[in-house]
TORLUMLUM-608021 format. One record per residue (C-alpha): residue in one letter; x, y, z. Coordinates in pm, 1 decimal. Layout:
N
- dovo | u | v | w
- A | X | Y | Z
...
This chain:
423
- dovo | u | v | w
- M | 1192.6 | 226.6 | -837.2
- K | 1126.0 | 275.7 | -1262.7
- K | 1155.3 | -98.1 | -1273.0
- W | 892.3 | -172.9 | -1049.6
- M | 646.6 | 104.5 | -1220.3
- S | 788.7 | -22.8 | -1557.5
- I | 693.4 | -384.7 | -1524.3
- L | 451.5 | -420.4 | -1236.8
- G | 124.7 | -113.5 | -1419.2
- V | -175.7 | -248.1 | -1350.5
- A | -233.1 | -425.7 | -1655.6
- T | 78.5 | -626.9 | -1660.6
- L | 24.3 | -696.1 | -1299.3
- A | -315.4 | -839.8 | -1383.8
- M | -178.8 | -1068.9 | -1630.2
- A | 122.2 | -1184.9 | -1405.7
- L | -95.9 | -1294.9 | -1155.8
- G | -310.2 | -1506.4 | -1383.4
- Q | -711.8 | -1526.5 | -1483.8
- A | -942.4 | -1591.8 | -1174.3
- S | -984.1 | -1940.3 | -1102.6
- A | -1342.8 | -2114.2 | -1208.7
- K | -1401.1 | -2339.3 | -889.7
- G | -1414.1 | -2136.0 | -591.0
- I | -1330.8 | -1765.6 | -518.5
- T | -981.0 | -1664.1 | -591.5
- L | -811.1 | -1392.0 | -350.7
- T | -492.8 | -1160.2 | -431.5
- I | -289.2 | -1120.3 | -139.7
- A | 4.5 | -885.2 | -188.7
- C | 287.5 | -975.7 | 124.2
- G | 661.9 | -892.1 | 156.4
- A | 950.1 | -1098.9 | 116.9
- V | 1252.1 | -983.8 | 392.2
- G | 1335.9 | -1289.4 | 572.5
- Q | 1091.8 | -1547.3 | 591.7
- E | 801.8 | -1319.4 | 555.5
- L | 664.5 | -1471.6 | 188.0
- E | 705.5 | -1820.3 | 314.7
- M | 499.9 | -1756.1 | 600.3
- C | 260.6 | -1574.5 | 383.4
- K | 207.3 | -1847.7 | 163.8
- S | 213.4 | -2143.0 | 393.4
- G | -61.0 | -1943.9 | 603.6
- V | -250.5 | -1849.1 | 310.7
- A | -251.5 | -2227.1 | 203.5
- A | -424.2 | -2322.7 | 547.6
- W | -703.9 | -2054.6 | 444.8
- A | -785.4 | -2196.2 | 129.3
- K | -757.5 | -2562.7 | 229.7
- K | -1037.0 | -2475.4 | 458.8
- T | -1265.1 | -2286.8 | 280.8
- G | -1223.0 | -2453.1 | -68.1
- N | -1113.7 | -2114.4 | -200.9
- T | -784.6 | -2035.6 | -383.2
- V | -538.7 | -1737.1 | -283.4
- K | -246.5 | -1581.2 | -515.4
- V | 61.5 | -1464.5 | -356.5
- F | 190.0 | -1137.1 | -495.7
- E | 566.4 | -1097.6 | -441.3
- S | 584.4 | -740.2 | -298.8
- P | 851.8 | -513.7 | -363.5
- N | 1132.8 | -555.4 | -20.5
- L | 1222.6 | -198.1 | 29.3
- T | 908.5 | -1.0 | 182.8
- N | 947.6 | 288.6 | -32.5
- D | 921.3 | 92.6 | -328.6
- R | 607.1 | -130.3 | -202.0
- L | 434.4 | 217.4 | -118.2
- A | 471.8 | 361.9 | -405.5
- L | 375.7 | 69.1 | -629.2
- Y | 68.6 | 32.9 | -428.7
- Q | -77.4 | 379.2 | -505.4
- Q | 1.7 | 342.5 | -811.3
- Q | -220.4 | 18.3 | -830.1
- L | -463.9 | 140.4 | -566.3
- A | -492.6 | 531.7 | -777.8
- A | -585.0 | 308.0 | -1085.6
- K | -880.8 | 114.1 | -876.7
- S | -748.5 | -179.5 | -960.7
- G | -886.6 | -488.5 | -779.6
- T | -608.3 | -748.9 | -905.8
- I | -518.5 | -712.5 | -543.7
- D | -775.3 | -810.0 | -260.8
- V | -573.3 | -770.3 | 56.5
- Y | -235.9 | -539.4 | 88.4
- Q | -37.3 | -595.4 | 379.4
- I | 74.3 | -227.9 | 508.9
- D | 310.1 | -89.0 | 700.4
- V | 209.6 | 78.5 | 1031.8
- I | 308.7 | 397.5 | 892.6
- W | 71.3 | 425.7 | 587.2
- P | -257.3 | 368.7 | 710.8
- G | -307.8 | 757.3 | 697.3
- I | -179.9 | 773.4 | 376.1
- L | -356.4 | 521.5 | 235.9
- Y | -706.4 | 510.4 | 429.1
- Q | -949.0 | 630.5 | 169.9
- H | -871.0 | 285.6 | -32.2
- F | -936.2 | 47.9 | 173.4
- V | -1263.6 | -157.8 | 378.5
- N | -1383.4 | 46.4 | 684.6
- L | -1335.5 | -340.3 | 904.2
- K | -1559.4 | -169.6 | 1202.8
- G | -1809.7 | -365.9 | 1255.6
- K | -1736.7 | -677.1 | 998.0
- I | -1471.6 | -823.0 | 1219.1
- P | -1604.9 | -860.6 | 1576.2
- A | -1523.4 | -656.2 | 1862.4
- A | -1396.6 | -904.7 | 2070.5
- E | -1143.6 | -1047.8 | 1797.4
- V | -1049.7 | -658.9 | 1767.0
- N | -991.7 | -592.9 | 2125.8
- A | -791.6 | -859.7 | 2166.8
- H | -478.2 | -655.5 | 2003.0
- F | -259.3 | -439.0 | 2163.9
- P | -436.8 | -122.4 | 2199.2
- A | -244.4 | 117.7 | 2048.7
- I | -204.6 | -76.1 | 1787.7
- I | -568.6 | -93.3 | 1701.9
- G | -551.3 | 258.6 | 1744.1
- A | -252.3 | 314.4 | 1460.5
- N | -462.1 | 110.8 | 1221.1
- T | -799.4 | 377.8 | 1306.3
- V | -844.7 | 660.8 | 1108.4
- G | -1117.4 | 850.6 | 1132.2
- G | -1291.6 | 627.9 | 1358.6
- Q | -1269.7 | 397.6 | 1059.3
- L | -1057.9 | 51.0 | 1131.8
- V | -878.4 | 46.5 | 799.4
- S | -669.6 | -273.6 | 838.4
- M | -577.3 | -549.9 | 1150.9
- P | -215.7 | -617.2 | 1328.1
- W | -49.1 | -884.9 | 1163.9
- F | 251.8 | -897.6 | 1319.0
- T | 425.1 | -564.3 | 1535.3
- D | 827.3 | -514.3 | 1535.0
- A | 1052.9 | -309.7 | 1705.1
- G | 1427.2 | -257.0 | 1677.3
- L | 1637.1 | -465.9 | 1835.8
- L | 1996.6 | -518.9 | 1965.1
- Y | 2128.2 | -867.8 | 1828.6
- Y | 2539.2 | -967.0 | 1996.2
- R | 2744.2 | -1219.8 | 1973.8
- K | 2723.1 | -1392.5 | 2350.0
- D | 3007.4 | -1600.5 | 2237.3
- L | 3244.2 | -1285.3 | 2179.6
- L | 3130.6 | -1096.3 | 2431.1
- Q | 3256.9 | -1341.5 | 2734.8
- K | 3580.7 | -1454.3 | 2519.3
- Y | 3702.9 | -1065.6 | 2539.5
- G | 3581.4 | -1056.5 | 2944.0
- F | 3284.0 | -828.9 | 2840.8
- K | 2946.3 | -1006.3 | 3090.0
- S | 2645.3 | -782.4 | 2947.0
- A | 2542.1 | -643.9 | 2620.4
- P | 2623.6 | -268.5 | 2594.3
- R | 2378.7 | -26.2 | 2841.3
- T | 2493.4 | 262.8 | 2643.1
- W | 2597.3 | 368.6 | 2234.5
- D | 2935.7 | 419.4 | 2379.0
- E | 3020.9 | 114.6 | 2567.9
- L | 2894.3 | -68.4 | 2277.2
- A | 3141.1 | 131.8 | 2035.4
- S | 3390.4 | 15.0 | 2321.9
- M | 3295.5 | -331.9 | 2283.3
- A | 3312.3 | -354.7 | 1931.8
- V | 3646.3 | -184.4 | 1872.2
- K | 3796.8 | -447.5 | 2086.0
- I | 3605.9 | -740.2 | 1973.5
- Q | 3687.9 | -634.0 | 1588.7
- A | 4041.3 | -600.2 | 1704.4
- G | 4113.3 | -945.1 | 1796.3
- E | 3849.0 | -1095.4 | 1507.9
- R | 4017.5 | -934.1 | 1271.7
- K | 4343.9 | -1139.8 | 1335.8
- S | 4191.0 | -1474.6 | 1194.9
- N | 3891.9 | -1317.8 | 1009.9
- K | 3983.7 | -1027.6 | 814.4
- S | 3585.3 | -942.5 | 686.4
- F | 3485.7 | -914.6 | 1058.3
- Q | 3304.3 | -620.3 | 1192.8
- G | 3189.8 | -453.2 | 1517.8
- F | 2854.2 | -313.5 | 1421.4
- V | 2645.8 | -347.5 | 1074.5
- F | 2328.3 | -183.2 | 1072.2
- Q | 2013.2 | -43.7 | 834.1
- G | 2238.3 | 254.4 | 693.0
- K | 2066.5 | 292.5 | 331.4
- D | 1852.8 | 593.4 | 241.1
- Y | 1564.5 | 428.0 | 272.8
- E | 1303.7 | 395.1 | 556.6
- G | 1461.2 | 106.5 | 766.8
- L | 1719.8 | 430.9 | 817.4
- T | 1482.4 | 616.7 | 942.7
- C | 1358.7 | 357.5 | 1171.4
- N | 1734.4 | 333.3 | 1264.8
- A | 1794.1 | 720.0 | 1335.8
- L | 1448.5 | 768.6 | 1512.3
- E | 1622.2 | 533.4 | 1727.3
- W | 1959.7 | 700.3 | 1775.5
- I | 1777.3 | 1067.6 | 1840.1
- A | 1527.7 | 942.6 | 2089.9
- S | 1813.2 | 738.5 | 2301.6
- F | 1948.9 | 1059.5 | 2357.4
- K | 1626.2 | 1273.6 | 2396.9
- G | 1640.0 | 1419.3 | 2107.9
- G | 1263.9 | 1359.1 | 2032.5
- S | 1083.5 | 1190.7 | 1732.7
- V | 1169.8 | 1439.1 | 1440.1
- V | 775.1 | 1626.9 | 1453.5
- D | 609.4 | 1639.8 | 1774.2
- S | 279.0 | 1532.0 | 1870.3
- T | 145.9 | 1900.0 | 1759.4
- G | 297.4 | 1940.1 | 1462.5
- K | 576.1 | 2164.0 | 1510.1
- V | 926.9 | 2029.8 | 1343.0
- T | 1193.0 | 1939.2 | 1650.6
- I | 1446.5 | 1797.0 | 1526.8
- N | 1705.8 | 2057.0 | 1516.0
- N | 1841.8 | 2050.4 | 1834.5
- A | 2133.8 | 1955.5 | 2033.6
- N | 2080.9 | 1627.1 | 2136.8
- A | 1958.9 | 1481.1 | 1822.9
- V | 2306.7 | 1669.7 | 1644.0
- K | 2487.1 | 1473.7 | 1941.4
- A | 2292.9 | 1116.7 | 1846.8
- L | 2392.9 | 1162.2 | 1470.6
- T | 2727.0 | 1271.8 | 1501.6
- Q | 2795.1 | 965.4 | 1713.9
- A | 2613.7 | 747.6 | 1450.6
- A | 2847.5 | 886.0 | 1205.0
- S | 3166.1 | 821.6 | 1414.5
- W | 3078.1 | 486.4 | 1388.7
- V | 3114.1 | 422.1 | 989.1
- K | 3501.7 | 293.8 | 865.6
- K | 3544.4 | 227.1 | 1284.7
- I | 3317.6 | -52.4 | 1360.7
- S | 3099.1 | -48.6 | 1074.1
- P | 3204.8 | -130.9 | 724.2
- E | 3163.2 | 198.1 | 485.8
- G | 2929.8 | 3.8 | 292.6
- V | 2688.0 | 19.0 | 576.1
- T | 2540.1 | 307.6 | 436.0
- T | 2393.6 | 71.0 | 140.4
- Y | 2279.7 | -162.8 | 374.0
- A | 1905.5 | -311.8 | 449.2
- E | 1782.4 | -540.3 | 666.8
- E | 1891.2 | -836.6 | 496.1
- D | 2245.5 | -700.7 | 437.4
- A | 2335.9 | -649.3 | 765.9
- R | 2188.1 | -999.3 | 894.6
- G | 2349.3 | -1172.4 | 607.6
- I | 2694.3 | -1000.3 | 736.4
- F | 2561.6 | -1076.8 | 1146.3
- Q | 2403.8 | -1458.6 | 1018.8
- S | 2775.3 | -1532.5 | 870.5
- G | 2962.9 | -1522.9 | 1174.3
- N | 3133.7 | -1159.3 | 1033.4
- A | 2996.2 | -921.6 | 1302.6
- A | 2976.2 | -876.7 | 1702.9
- F | 2679.9 | -661.3 | 1700.6
- M | 2358.0 | -574.1 | 1472.7
- R | 2052.8 | -367.3 | 1492.7
- N | 1734.8 | -542.6 | 1311.4
- W | 1393.6 | -655.5 | 1380.8
- P | 1252.4 | -961.0 | 1571.2
- Y | 1244.5 | -1195.4 | 1271.3
- A | 1641.6 | -1253.0 | 1253.5
- W | 1598.6 | -1436.1 | 1557.4
- A | 1468.5 | -1717.4 | 1390.6
- L | 1693.7 | -1729.1 | 1050.2
- G | 1970.5 | -1675.8 | 1337.8
- Q | 1887.6 | -1994.9 | 1464.2
- G | 1827.7 | -2190.9 | 1140.3
- S | 2038.1 | -2464.2 | 1034.3
- E | 2228.6 | -2314.1 | 790.5
- S | 2350.1 | -2040.0 | 1036.2
- K | 2680.3 | -2008.3 | 1155.4
- V | 2574.4 | -1857.3 | 1487.6
- K | 2292.4 | -2078.8 | 1577.3
- G | 2305.7 | -2037.6 | 1985.9
- K | 2543.1 | -1787.3 | 1994.0
- I | 2319.5 | -1517.9 | 1975.4
- G | 2187.9 | -1267.1 | 2251.2
- V | 1929.5 | -1024.6 | 2223.5
- A | 1905.4 | -656.3 | 2418.2
- P | 1727.1 | -346.2 | 2394.3
- L | 1924.0 | -104.0 | 2170.5
- P | 2121.3 | 89.5 | 2407.0
- R | 2095.5 | 465.3 | 2565.7
- G | 2226.2 | 750.8 | 2461.4
- G | 2484.4 | 779.9 | 2770.7
- A | 2372.6 | 761.4 | 3133.4
- S | 2114.2 | 1019.9 | 3121.7
- G | 1975.9 | 907.5 | 2756.2
- Q | 1684.8 | 577.3 | 2735.8
- N | 1634.5 | 263.0 | 2544.2
- A | 1424.3 | 335.4 | 2255.5
- A | 1325.3 | 81.7 | 1948.5
- T | 1149.2 | 225.3 | 1676.3
- L | 780.3 | 110.1 | 1646.6
- G | 723.1 | -143.9 | 1366.1
- G | 496.5 | -429.6 | 1214.4
- W | 259.2 | -486.9 | 930.0
- Q | -82.8 | -474.8 | 901.7
- L | -379.3 | -626.9 | 650.4
- A | -592.5 | -399.1 | 499.4
- V | -877.8 | -492.1 | 259.8
- S | -928.4 | -296.7 | -99.9
- K | -1259.2 | -113.2 | -165.0
- Y | -1217.3 | -232.4 | -540.4
- S | -1145.5 | -621.2 | -432.8
- K | -1512.1 | -799.6 | -618.3
- N | -1509.5 | -972.9 | -317.4
- Q | -1459.7 | -818.2 | -33.7
- A | -1655.2 | -1095.2 | 239.8
- A | -1381.4 | -1325.7 | 136.9
- A | -1104.7 | -1125.6 | 164.9
- I | -1199.5 | -998.9 | 475.7
- E | -1251.3 | -1360.7 | 641.0
- L | -899.4 | -1417.8 | 506.5
- V | -757.2 | -1143.1 | 690.4
- R | -985.7 | -1216.3 | 989.1
- Y | -795.9 | -1617.9 | 1008.3
- L | -452.8 | -1435.3 | 902.3
- T | -423.5 | -1211.7 | 1184.5
- G | -634.9 | -1469.4 | 1447.1
- K | -452.3 | -1603.6 | 1694.6
- T | -387.1 | -1914.7 | 1585.2
- E | -220.2 | -1805.8 | 1278.1
- Q | -43.4 | -1584.6 | 1446.8
- K | 95.0 | -1797.9 | 1748.7
- R | 206.1 | -2026.5 | 1427.2
- R | 404.0 | -1729.9 | 1279.6
- A | 565.0 | -1645.1 | 1648.0
- I | 686.6 | -2043.3 | 1701.0
- K | 800.1 | -2047.8 | 1310.6
- G | 908.3 | -1702.4 | 1238.0
- A | 972.1 | -1532.7 | 1523.4
- Y | 702.2 | -1268.9 | 1445.9
- N | 611.4 | -1084.1 | 1728.7
- P | 218.5 | -1119.9 | 1778.0
- T | -14.4 | -788.9 | 1805.0
- I | -256.8 | -1062.8 | 2022.0
- K | -209.9 | -983.9 | 2408.5
- S | -240.1 | -1308.8 | 2515.6
- L | 65.3 | -1470.3 | 2335.4
- Y | 295.7 | -1312.4 | 2553.1
- Q | 188.0 | -1546.7 | 2811.6
- D | 143.3 | -1841.1 | 2584.5
- K | 433.5 | -2116.9 | 2660.9
- E | 530.4 | -2250.6 | 2338.0
- V | 530.4 | -1919.6 | 2202.7
- L | 803.6 | -1812.6 | 2456.1
- K | 951.8 | -2136.1 | 2455.1
- A | 1058.0 | -2088.4 | 2072.9
- N | 1137.8 | -1686.8 | 2139.4
- P | 1288.3 | -1629.4 | 2553.3
- F | 1315.5 | -1274.3 | 2429.9
- F | 943.7 | -1228.6 | 2424.3
- G | 901.5 | -1201.9 | 2766.7
- S | 1217.2 | -1059.9 | 2894.6
- L | 1209.7 | -759.8 | 2648.8
- Y | 801.3 | -757.7 | 2626.1
- S | 851.5 | -329.9 | 2742.5
- V | 1022.2 | -315.1 | 2453.1
- F | 762.5 | -390.0 | 2190.9
- T | 491.5 | -225.0 | 2424.8
- S | 632.5 | 85.9 | 2423.6
- A | 829.5 | 167.2 | 2104.9
- V | 841.7 | 514.0 | 1953.7
- A | 597.0 | 574.3 | 1683.6
- R | 751.2 | 765.0 | 1385.4
- P | 565.0 | 1076.3 | 1366.5
- S | 353.5 | 950.3 | 1044.0
- G | -12.8 | 993.4 | 1267.8
- V | 34.4 | 1384.6 | 1279.6
- T | 216.1 | 1410.7 | 925.1
- G | -91.5 | 1257.7 | 742.3
- L | -59.2 | 1220.7 | 377.0
- K | 261.9 | 1409.5 | 412.2
- Y | 494.2 | 1121.2 | 576.4
- N | 605.8 | 922.7 | 303.4
- Q | 758.7 | 1338.9 | 205.9
- V | 880.4 | 1352.6 | 566.4
- S | 1027.3 | 1006.0 | 601.1
- Q | 1251.0 | 1045.4 | 282.8
- A | 1343.2 | 1416.8 | 362.7
- F | 1486.7 | 1281.7 | 742.8
- S | 1634.4 | 965.1 | 577.4
- G | 1859.9 | 1177.7 | 312.9
- A | 1972.0 | 1424.8 | 572.4
- V | 2098.6 | 1135.5 | 779.4
- H | 2233.9 | 952.7 | 523.7
- D | 2454.4 | 1292.1 | 428.4
- V | 2603.8 | 1280.3 | 770.0
- L | 2707.4 | 896.6 | 762.0
- T | 2880.2 | 951.9 | 447.9
- G | 3092.7 | 1266.3 | 537.2
- Q | 2858.5 | 1465.5 | 305.4
- K | 2766.2 | 1687.6 | 560.4
- K | 2814.2 | 1782.4 | 971.4
- A | 2519.5 | 1700.9 | 1172.0
- A | 2408.1 | 2038.7 | 1280.0
- D | 2399.6 | 2137.3 | 945.3
- A | 2214.9 | 1889.8 | 778.5
- L | 1948.0 | 1854.8 | 1058.2
- K | 1953.5 | 2287.7 | 1027.6
- T | 1885.5 | 2232.5 | 692.2
- L | 1619.3 | 1980.8 | 710.5
- E | 1431.5 | 2194.5 | 1002.5
- S | 1369.3 | 2397.2 | 703.1
- D | 1265.5 | 2084.7 | 438.0
- L | 1033.8 | 2020.0 | 734.0
- N | 860.9 | 2298.4 | 748.9
- R | 804.4 | 2377.2 | 384.8
- I | 673.9 | 2025.2 | 365.7
- K | 420.2 | 2102.3 | 611.7
- G | 333.9 | 2444.2 | 439.6
- R | -13.7 | 2574.7 | 616.9
- G | -64.5 | 2225.8 | 781.5
- W | 7.9 | 1838.8 | 763.9
């Protein structure tokens, strides 16, 4: 974090991005670099630049969402116009809305209405449309089809108990020839990714969503304890001890190199897993994340990224046009086919070319449209504190520093202190 804060100060960032082009308008967009994000962003803005005669510089944001948010907050608090368009997480509109242009009325209603209403709702704060959906996400279970068949399993696991049982058997068999083989990899590092994973575990056991829709802290309950206790049991058994340091790319690297039976990750991992350099190309299956037992439910955390125009941009009109292009149907279709980025435009889920590239988009449509939202709406500006407290508590459980019951009891007190007199 300190590295980013020292290197990427307002003045330094402005210098790093260079001076504005004298020919046409020059915009700067901040994009992430997880998987193919940066490459897809660059090709998309290049197409718009060629079409309009303008220039677009791409600033590479930190991979970890916590670091990215901190950098954005620094830039926006300084009212810096260096970045015109920000790529923001679905949980950030309520945190950053005061710094972004209200797009309502500036983008045609027909274009806005083409997107999933729930995601437009997540991008709307106080009646203002502060960002436009670029792609949506939900957690998925990736598995090795060939290994399930090899060890006599006919389908993907339906519960976490089934996953653990399958992983134990497959891991034992594969380690006879590959000592590095793991049963299950996921995002266990103490950051926003762990918040997403842990919310899925807890929701799958019907343990709620940390803070409910009324603002009440609900995390300290028996089902949440059960979920985290089971997750902790995976570490050093079917998951490596180092899983508590893994982010998305760490997990993907192990799975894609052929060293894991199961992986929790986002949809982007599909296209990379089918790439020419992938050792598991053609061997990957995708399924909903397992239920928390027979009485549990499938649960996937809602993810996804949006594009917002800075109020401090000197070229807001051009920045809005760039956002319209990048979040429009043509570009979302390209990104879905090339990078397995889930569209937020409803009609693309019936597009034959999109479904050919991503067969699971159709069969798992309900996973994407009914994903579990993090409590960012109800906790507003305090969400980041809530998430950090939650992921920290879960990390303590995974690393064996605390029992789930003790960690959640302490977390309940911490969240009520953060809440104070209200969110």
